[in-house]
N, C-alpha and C positions, 0 to 999 in steps of 0.2 A: 169357128171355134179354134182356139190356139192348140198347138201341139202340147202333149204332156210327156213327161219322162217317167217311165215305169220303175218299179222296184229292181228291175234287171240292171240298172245303172251300176257301173263300176267305178264312177267318179274319176274317169280319165281326162276329162276336160276337152275332148275333142269336139263336143257339140258346142260348146261355149265359144271355142275359138273360131268355128265355123258360122256363128250366127251373125249376120250382117247387121242387125239392129241391137246387138248386145242385150237380148232378152233372157239370157241364160246366166244364172249364178249358181254358186255352190251353196246347197241348203244343208240342213242338219243331217239328213240321212244320205241324200245323194243330190246331184244338180236338179234345178228346178227352172221352169219357164214361166216368166211373167206374162199372163195371158193378155194384159193391156198393151204390151209392146210387141209381142209376136205377130209377124205378118203371115205366117203359115207358108212360108217359102220352101221348107223341107231340107234346108241345107244342114240342119243339125241331124236328121235322120240318115242322110247320106253319108256322113262322116262317122257315125256311131258304130263302134266294132261289135256291139251286142244288141243292136236295134232297139234301144231303150226308148228313144222319141218316138211317140205314135201320133198319127193323124187323128183329128177328132172324128 
């Protein structure tokens, strides 16, 4: 399962910049991860200052 971004997201974009497969984009409320593209590498979680991306 792909990572998901919680409502803790502050929309800073650090996760999107860190994603090697460009699976993260800005959504209506906060950044979102496309589950069909996510490779579950954890790069987004490592860069997030508020730990919004969560492992499945």
